[in-house]
ZAFI-447544 format. One record per residue: residue in three letters; chain; x, y negated, z of N, C-alpha, C in turn. Coordinates in steps of 0.1 Angstrom, whole numbers, plus 5000, padded with zeros to 4 digits. Layout:
<nodes>
+--------+--------+------+------+------+------+------+------+------+------+------+
: residu : chaine :  n.u :  n.v :  n.w : ca.u : ca.v : ca.w :  c.u :  c.v :  c.w :
+--------+--------+------+------+------+------+------+------+------+------+------+
:    ALA :      A :    X :    Y :    Z :    X :    Y :    Z :    X :    Y :    Z :
...
+--------+--------+------+------+------+------+------+------+------+------+------+
</nodes>
This chain:
<nodes>
+--------+--------+------+------+------+------+------+------+------+------+------+
: residu : chaine :  n.u :  n.v :  n.w : ca.u : ca.v : ca.w :  c.u :  c.v :  c.w :
+--------+--------+------+------+------+------+------+------+------+------+------+
:    MET :      A : 2859 : 7884 : 3079 : 2867 : 7874 : 3074 : 2867 : 7883 : 3057 :
:    ASP :      A : 2865 : 7870 : 3050 : 2870 : 7870 : 3034 : 2877 : 7873 : 3025 :
:    VAL :      A : 2884 : 7871 : 3015 : 2891 : 7870 : 3013 : 2901 : 7855 : 3009 :
:    PHE :      A : 2891 : 7851 : 3012 : 2893 : 7835 : 3010 : 2905 : 7829 : 3025 :
:    CYS :      A : 2893 : 7839 : 3031 : 2901 : 7834 : 3048 : 2915 : 7838 : 3051 :
:    VAL :      A : 2920 : 7851 : 3042 : 2928 : 7855 : 3045 : 2936 : 7846 : 3037 :
:    PHE :      A : 2937 : 7840 : 3024 : 2944 : 7836 : 3015 : 2946 : 7821 : 3022 :
:    ALA :      A : 2937 : 7817 : 3031 : 2938 : 7802 : 3037 : 2950 : 7798 : 3045 :
:    LEU :      A : 2946 : 7813 : 3054 : 2954 : 7823 : 3069 : 2971 : 7820 : 3061 :
:    ILE :      A : 2974 : 7831 : 3051 : 2987 : 7827 : 3044 : 2994 : 7810 : 3034 :
:    LEU :      A : 2975 : 7803 : 3032 : 2988 : 7794 : 3023 : 2989 : 7781 : 3039 :
:    GLY :      A : 2984 : 7778 : 3050 : 2981 : 7777 : 3062 : 2998 : 7778 : 3067 :
:    LEU :      A : 3003 : 7793 : 3067 : 3015 : 7796 : 3068 : 3024 : 7791 : 3064 :
:    VAL :      A : 3021 : 7795 : 3045 : 3036 : 7790 : 3038 : 3035 : 7777 : 3040 :
:    GLY :      A : 3021 : 7768 : 3046 : 3026 : 7756 : 3046 : 3034 : 7748 : 3059 :
:    ILE :      A : 3032 : 7756 : 3065 : 3045 : 7754 : 3080 : 3061 : 7757 : 3070 :
:    VAL :      A : 3065 : 7765 : 3062 : 3076 : 7772 : 3056 : 3079 : 7760 : 3050 :
:    GLY :      A : 3068 : 7756 : 3044 : 3078 : 7742 : 3030 : 3075 : 7730 : 3034 :
:    SER :      A : 3070 : 7732 : 3047 : 3070 : 7716 : 3054 : 3090 : 7712 : 3054 :
:    ILE :      A : 3095 : 7725 : 3056 : 3110 : 7728 : 3064 : 3114 : 7733 : 3049 :
:    ILE :      A : 3111 : 7737 : 3039 : 3121 : 7742 : 3028 : 3116 : 7731 : 3017 :
:    PRO :      A : 3131 : 7725 : 3013 : 3126 : 7713 : 3000 : 3112 : 7719 : 2991 :
:    ALA :      A : 3114 : 7731 : 2989 : 3114 : 7734 : 2972 : 3096 : 7738 : 2970 :
:    LEU :      A : 3088 : 7738 : 2985 : 3079 : 7744 : 2985 : 3071 : 7729 : 2991 :
:    PRO :      A : 3059 : 7723 : 2983 : 3052 : 7717 : 2992 : 3040 : 7718 : 3007 :
:    GLY :      A : 3049 : 7717 : 3014 : 3042 : 7721 : 3022 : 3022 : 7714 : 3032 :
:    PRO :      A : 3024 : 7700 : 3030 : 3012 : 7700 : 3032 : 3000 : 7697 : 3023 :
:    PRO :      A : 3006 : 7699 : 3008 : 2996 : 7704 : 3002 : 2989 : 7715 : 2998 :
:    LEU :      A : 3001 : 7727 : 3002 : 2998 : 7742 : 3009 : 2986 : 7746 : 3017 :
:    SER :      A : 2991 : 7736 : 3028 : 2979 : 7738 : 3038 : 2965 : 7731 : 3034 :
:    TRP :      A : 2966 : 7723 : 3028 : 2951 : 7717 : 3020 : 2945 : 7721 : 3021 :
:    VAL :      A : 2954 : 7728 : 3006 : 2949 : 7735 : 3003 : 2938 : 7753 : 3005 :
:    GLY :      A : 2947 : 7755 : 3018 : 2941 : 7769 : 3025 : 2925 : 7765 : 3039 :
:    LEU :      A : 2932 : 7742 : 3036 : 2917 : 7741 : 3041 : 2901 : 7741 : 3032 :
:    LEU :      A : 2908 : 7739 : 3024 : 2899 : 7735 : 3009 : 2893 : 7752 : 3010 :
:    LEU :      A : 2904 : 7764 : 3011 : 2891 : 7779 : 3010 : 2885 : 7779 : 3021 :
:    VAL :      A : 2889 : 7773 : 3029 : 2880 : 7775 : 3046 : 2866 : 7771 : 3044 :
:    TYR :      A : 2873 : 7757 : 3032 : 2854 : 7751 : 3035 : 2846 : 7761 : 3023 :
:    PHE :      A : 2849 : 7763 : 3016 : 2842 : 7768 : 3001 : 2835 : 7786 : 3002 :
:    SER :      A : 2843 : 7793 : 3018 : 2843 : 7802 : 3021 : 2833 : 7807 : 3028 :
:    GLY :      A : 2821 : 7796 : 3032 : 2810 : 7799 : 3044 : 2818 : 7801 : 3056 :
:    GLN :      A : 2826 : 7806 : 3065 : 2829 : 7812 : 3072 : 2833 : 7797 : 3082 :
:    ARG :      A : 2824 : 7801 : 3097 : 2827 : 7788 : 3101 : 2824 : 7796 : 3116 :
:    GLY :      A : 2844 : 7798 : 3118 : 2843 : 7797 : 3135 : 2839 : 7789 : 3149 :
:    VAL :      A : 2831 : 7775 : 3143 : 2830 : 7768 : 3153 : 2816 : 7765 : 3157 :
:    ALA :      A : 2811 : 7763 : 3165 : 2795 : 7756 : 3160 : 2794 : 7748 : 3148 :
:    ASP :      A : 2806 : 7740 : 3145 : 2804 : 7725 : 3141 : 2808 : 7734 : 3123 :
:    PRO :      A : 2800 : 7727 : 3112 : 2806 : 7735 : 3101 : 2817 : 7725 : 3100 :
:    MET :      A : 2827 : 7732 : 3091 : 2838 : 7718 : 3082 : 2830 : 7710 : 3076 :
:    THR :      A : 2832 : 7694 : 3076 : 2825 : 7688 : 3068 : 2833 : 7682 : 3056 :
:    LEU :      A : 2827 : 7676 : 3045 : 2835 : 7674 : 3030 : 2838 : 7658 : 3038 :
:    ARG :      A : 2837 : 7651 : 3046 : 2845 : 7638 : 3048 : 2850 : 7642 : 3056 :
:    PHE :      A : 2858 : 7656 : 3065 : 2870 : 7659 : 3076 : 2881 : 7668 : 3060 :
:    LEU :      A : 2874 : 7677 : 3052 : 2884 : 7675 : 3040 : 2890 : 7663 : 3032 :
:    MET :      A : 2880 : 7652 : 3034 : 2887 : 7640 : 3024 : 2895 : 7636 : 3034 :
:    ILE :      A : 2892 : 7633 : 3044 : 2907 : 7628 : 3058 : 2916 : 7631 : 3054 :
:    TRP :      A : 2915 : 7647 : 3062 : 2934 : 7659 : 3054 : 2938 : 7652 : 3040 :
:    LEU :      A : 2926 : 7653 : 3029 : 2938 : 7649 : 3017 : 2945 : 7641 : 3018 :
:    VAL :      A : 2934 : 7626 : 3022 : 2943 : 7617 : 3025 : 2959 : 7618 : 3030 :
:    VAL :      A : 2956 : 7621 : 3046 : 2964 : 7623 : 3061 : 2978 : 7629 : 3042 :
:    THR :      A : 2968 : 7637 : 3038 : 2984 : 7649 : 3028 : 2987 : 7639 : 3017 :
:    VAL :      A : 2978 : 7633 : 3014 : 2989 : 7623 : 2998 : 3002 : 7615 : 3006 :
:    LEU :      A : 2995 : 7609 : 3022 : 2999 : 7602 : 3025 : 3015 : 7602 : 3031 :
:    VAL :      A : 3017 : 7618 : 3039 : 3025 : 7619 : 3039 : 3033 : 7627 : 3032 :
:    THR :      A : 3029 : 7631 : 3022 : 3038 : 7634 : 3007 : 3050 : 7623 : 3001 :
:    ILE :      A : 3042 : 7612 : 3004 : 3045 : 7599 : 2995 : 3052 : 7594 : 3002 :
:    PHE :      A : 3050 : 7596 : 3021 : 3062 : 7590 : 3029 : 3075 : 7598 : 3027 :
:    ASP :      A : 3072 : 7612 : 3027 : 3087 : 7620 : 3025 : 3094 : 7615 : 3018 :
:    TYR :      A : 3088 : 7613 : 3007 : 3096 : 7608 : 2995 : 3105 : 7594 : 2996 :
:    PHE :      A : 3099 : 7587 : 3003 : 3104 : 7570 : 3005 : 3111 : 7568 : 3020 :
:    VAL :      A : 3107 : 7576 : 3029 : 3118 : 7571 : 3042 : 3129 : 7578 : 3040 :
:    PRO :      A : 3133 : 7588 : 3032 : 3148 : 7596 : 3036 : 3155 : 7589 : 3024 :
:    ALA :      A : 3151 : 7576 : 3018 : 3160 : 7571 : 3012 : 3158 : 7552 : 3020 :
:    TRP :      A : 3149 : 7548 : 3023 : 3147 : 7539 : 3033 : 3159 : 7543 : 3040 :
:    PHE :      A : 3159 : 7554 : 3050 : 3169 : 7550 : 3063 : 3187 : 7554 : 3058 :
:    THR :      A : 3184 : 7559 : 3043 : 3198 : 7557 : 3038 : 3202 : 7545 : 3036 :
:    LYS :      A : 3190 : 7535 : 3030 : 3199 : 7522 : 3021 : 3201 : 7520 : 3037 :
:    VAL :      A : 3189 : 7520 : 3045 : 3193 : 7505 : 3056 : 3209 : 7508 : 3066 :
:    THR :      A : 3211 : 7524 : 3063 : 3219 : 7526 : 3074 : 3236 : 7526 : 3062 :
:    GLY :      A : 3235 : 7516 : 3048 : 3244 : 7516 : 3037 : 3242 : 7529 : 3030 :
:    GLY :      A : 3241 : 7536 : 3028 : 3239 : 7545 : 3021 : 3242 : 7546 : 3011 :
:    HIS :      A : 3242 : 7554 : 2997 : 3239 : 7556 : 2986 : 3234 : 7566 : 2983 :
:    ARG :      A : 3228 : 7570 : 2968 : 3222 : 7580 : 2964 : 3227 : 7593 : 2966 :
:    ALA :      A : 3242 : 7592 : 2970 : 3251 : 7603 : 2963 : 3246 : 7613 : 2979 :
:    ALA :      A : 3247 : 7601 : 2995 : 3243 : 7608 : 3004 : 3228 : 7620 : 3003 :
:    SER :      A : 3221 : 7607 : 2998 : 3207 : 7609 : 3000 : 3210 : 7628 : 2993 :
:    ILE :      A : 3214 : 7627 : 2983 : 3217 : 7640 : 2973 : 3225 : 7650 : 2977 :
:    GLY :      A : 3238 : 7645 : 2981 : 3246 : 7656 : 2993 : 3240 : 7662 : 3006 :
:    ALA :      A : 3229 : 7655 : 3012 : 3218 : 7657 : 3022 : 3209 : 7668 : 3017 :
:    MET :      A : 3202 : 7669 : 3004 : 3196 : 7679 : 3004 : 3207 : 7691 : 2999 :
:    ILE :      A : 3214 : 7682 : 2991 : 3225 : 7698 : 2985 : 3229 : 7704 : 3000 :
:    GLY :      A : 3234 : 7698 : 3013 : 3236 : 7707 : 3023 : 3227 : 7713 : 3028 :
:    LEU :      A : 3218 : 7709 : 3031 : 3204 : 7712 : 3034 : 3204 : 7728 : 3026 :
:    PHE :      A : 3203 : 7729 : 3013 : 3201 : 7742 : 3007 : 3214 : 7752 : 3015 :
:    ILE :      A : 3224 : 7747 : 3011 : 3234 : 7755 : 3016 : 3235 : 7763 : 3029 :
:    GLY :      A : 3227 : 7750 : 3036 : 3229 : 7752 : 3055 : 3221 : 7767 : 3053 :
:    MET :      A : 3209 : 7768 : 3047 : 3197 : 7776 : 3053 : 3207 : 7791 : 3046 :
:    PHE :      A : 3216 : 7790 : 3037 : 3221 : 7803 : 3033 : 3234 : 7808 : 3041 :
:    SER :      A : 3239 : 7793 : 3052 : 3255 : 7801 : 3058 : 3253 : 7796 : 3071 :
:    PRO :      A : 3252 : 7805 : 3078 : 3257 : 7804 : 3095 : 3262 : 7789 : 3101 :
:    PHE :      A : 3259 : 7775 : 3095 : 3260 : 7768 : 3099 : 3246 : 7761 : 3103 :
:    GLY :      A : 3236 : 7764 : 3093 : 3221 : 7756 : 3095 : 3221 : 7745 : 3087 :
:    ILE :      A : 3206 : 7740 : 3087 : 3205 : 7730 : 3079 : 3203 : 7716 : 3083 :
:    ILE :      A : 3207 : 7715 : 3099 : 3211 : 7706 : 3103 : 3225 : 7703 : 3094 :
:    VAL :      A : 3235 : 7709 : 3102 : 3251 : 7704 : 3102 : 3251 : 7709 : 3087 :
:    GLY :      A : 3249 : 7711 : 3077 : 3247 : 7714 : 3059 : 3242 : 7702 : 3057 :
:    SER :      A : 3229 : 7698 : 3063 : 3226 : 7682 : 3059 : 3232 : 7670 : 3060 :
:    LEU :      A : 3239 : 7668 : 3072 : 3248 : 7662 : 3073 : 3260 : 7660 : 3068 :
:    ALA :      A : 3262 : 7675 : 3064 : 3284 : 7676 : 3061 : 3278 : 7666 : 3044 :
:    GLY :      A : 3265 : 7675 : 3041 : 3263 : 7673 : 3025 : 3265 : 7656 : 3028 :
:    ALA :      A : 3257 : 7648 : 3028 : 3257 : 7632 : 3030 : 3269 : 7630 : 3032 :
:    PHE :      A : 3274 : 7632 : 3038 : 3287 : 7626 : 3044 : 3302 : 7630 : 3034 :
:    LEU :      A : 3299 : 7639 : 3030 : 3305 : 7644 : 3017 : 3304 : 7633 : 3000 :
:    GLY :      A : 3289 : 7634 : 3001 : 3287 : 7624 : 2989 : 3291 : 7616 : 2989 :
:    GLU :      A : 3288 : 7609 : 3001 : 3293 : 7592 : 2998 : 3311 : 7591 : 3004 :
:    PHE :      A : 3316 : 7600 : 3010 : 3328 : 7601 : 3015 : 3337 : 7605 : 2994 :
:    LEU :      A : 3330 : 7608 : 2992 : 3335 : 7613 : 2978 : 3336 : 7609 : 2966 :
:    PHE :      A : 3325 : 7607 : 2962 : 3315 : 7608 : 2954 : 3313 : 7588 : 2953 :
:    GLU :      A : 3309 : 7584 : 2959 : 3315 : 7564 : 2969 : 3326 : 7560 : 2966 :
:    LYS :      A : 3333 : 7572 : 2971 : 3350 : 7563 : 2979 : 3347 : 7555 : 2991 :
:    ARG :      A : 3339 : 7556 : 2997 : 3335 : 7551 : 3015 : 3347 : 7556 : 3023 :
:    GLY :      A : 3349 : 7545 : 3032 : 3358 : 7553 : 3043 : 3349 : 7561 : 3053 :
:    VAL :      A : 3352 : 7566 : 3064 : 3352 : 7577 : 3073 : 3337 : 7572 : 3081 :
:    TRP :      A : 3343 : 7557 : 3084 : 3329 : 7557 : 3094 : 3319 : 7551 : 3085 :
:    ASP :      A : 3317 : 7546 : 3073 : 3307 : 7545 : 3066 : 3299 : 7555 : 3061 :
:    SER :      A : 3306 : 7563 : 3058 : 3301 : 7578 : 3052 : 3295 : 7586 : 3066 :
:    PHE :      A : 3299 : 7585 : 3075 : 3295 : 7592 : 3084 : 3279 : 7582 : 3092 :
:    LYS :      A : 3279 : 7569 : 3090 : 3272 : 7562 : 3093 : 3253 : 7562 : 3081 :
:    ALA :      A : 3263 : 7566 : 3064 : 3252 : 7571 : 3062 : 3248 : 7582 : 3057 :
:    SER :      A : 3258 : 7592 : 3066 : 3249 : 7608 : 3066 : 3240 : 7608 : 3078 :
:    LEU :      A : 3245 : 7600 : 3086 : 3233 : 7594 : 3099 : 3220 : 7594 : 3093 :
:    GLY :      A : 3221 : 7578 : 3084 : 3208 : 7578 : 3078 : 3201 : 7589 : 3069 :
:    ALA :      A : 3208 : 7593 : 3061 : 3203 : 7602 : 3054 : 3195 : 7612 : 3061 :
:    PHE :      A : 3200 : 7620 : 3070 : 3200 : 7632 : 3081 : 3189 : 7625 : 3086 :
:    LEU :      A : 3181 : 7610 : 3095 : 3173 : 7609 : 3101 : 3163 : 7608 : 3089 :
:    GLY :      A : 3164 : 7603 : 3084 : 3155 : 7603 : 3067 : 3147 : 7611 : 3066 :
:    PHE :      A : 3158 : 7622 : 3066 : 3151 : 7638 : 3060 : 3140 : 7644 : 3077 :
:    MET :      A : 3148 : 7644 : 3088 : 3139 : 7649 : 3096 : 3131 : 7641 : 3100 :
:    SER :      A : 3129 : 7626 : 3098 : 3117 : 7620 : 3099 : 3104 : 7631 : 3086 :
:    GLY :      A : 3104 : 7629 : 3078 : 3101 : 7634 : 3066 : 3100 : 7649 : 3070 :
:    THR :      A : 3105 : 7655 : 3077 : 3103 : 7670 : 3082 : 3093 : 7674 : 3089 :
:    GLY :      A : 3094 : 7660 : 3098 : 3087 : 7659 : 3111 : 3074 : 7657 : 3106 :
:    ALA :      A : 3075 : 7646 : 3099 : 3060 : 7644 : 3097 : 3048 : 7650 : 3091 :
:    LYS :      A : 3054 : 7664 : 3086 : 3050 : 7672 : 3069 : 3049 : 7682 : 3079 :
:    LEU :      A : 3056 : 7687 : 3090 : 3055 : 7698 : 3102 : 3043 : 7698 : 3111 :
:    ILE :      A : 3038 : 7681 : 3117 : 3029 : 7685 : 3121 : 3022 : 7682 : 3118 :
:    VAL :      A : 3020 : 7675 : 3099 : 3006 : 7677 : 3095 : 3002 : 7688 : 3093 :
:    SER :      A : 3008 : 7701 : 3089 : 3009 : 7710 : 3085 : 3004 : 7719 : 3097 :
:    GLY :      A : 3017 : 7715 : 3107 : 3004 : 7726 : 3116 : 2990 : 7724 : 3127 :
:    ILE :      A : 2987 : 7708 : 3121 : 2970 : 7704 : 3125 : 2964 : 7715 : 3120 :
:    MET :      A : 2973 : 7713 : 3104 : 2959 : 7719 : 3094 : 2961 : 7733 : 3097 :
:    LEU :      A : 2969 : 7746 : 3100 : 2971 : 7754 : 3101 : 2961 : 7759 : 3118 :
:    TYR :      A : 2962 : 7751 : 3122 : 2954 : 7749 : 3139 : 2936 : 7751 : 3135 :
:    ASP :      A : 2936 : 7743 : 3124 : 2922 : 7739 : 3120 : 2915 : 7750 : 3111 :
:    ILE :      A : 2925 : 7754 : 3100 : 2922 : 7768 : 3098 : 2921 : 7779 : 3104 :
:    ILE :      A : 2926 : 7780 : 3114 : 2923 : 7793 : 3124 : 2912 : 7787 : 3129 :
:    LYS :      A : 2908 : 7775 : 3134 : 2899 : 7767 : 3143 : 2885 : 7775 : 3135 :
:    TYR :      A : 2883 : 7777 : 3127 : 2875 : 7776 : 3116 : 2872 : 7789 : 3109 :
:    VAL :      A : 2883 : 7796 : 3106 : 2883 : 7811 : 3106 : 2878 : 7820 : 3119 :
:    PHE :      A : 2886 : 7815 : 3129 : 2880 : 7823 : 3138 : 2871 : 7819 : 3145 :
+--------+--------+------+------+------+------+------+------+------+------+------+
</nodes>
């Protein structure tokens, strides 16, 4: 196994982590891992990785990245939320990563507080908006995890 393959595996794993942590671009990192495997020349399976395979994954990576930017805002808007709920969900997620409550409770609480405190909405409306912001975030995160997971599988398949 050469250096390219080691970096490809590392990027595949970091892509999984980046699918959850907002600061890291998960699927693009996983795709770069696939690219490294392609250029390494190592093939763990009978069929070599094709350029077409790589380009299809590039399109999927771009689509899921765009999906992740627009779906949380759409879910928030559909449930009656404002930008404050989306921002609160992201802040709550970040705080939740370092607190005992976790990212789920942090994201929900952040969206609720953003809507309740900054938009001066009632408890029920703030709860609906926070639920929409949370569902949007989870949809984007789930899509990124699935895509990055499949790409990591492909990296492992072609390396070993």
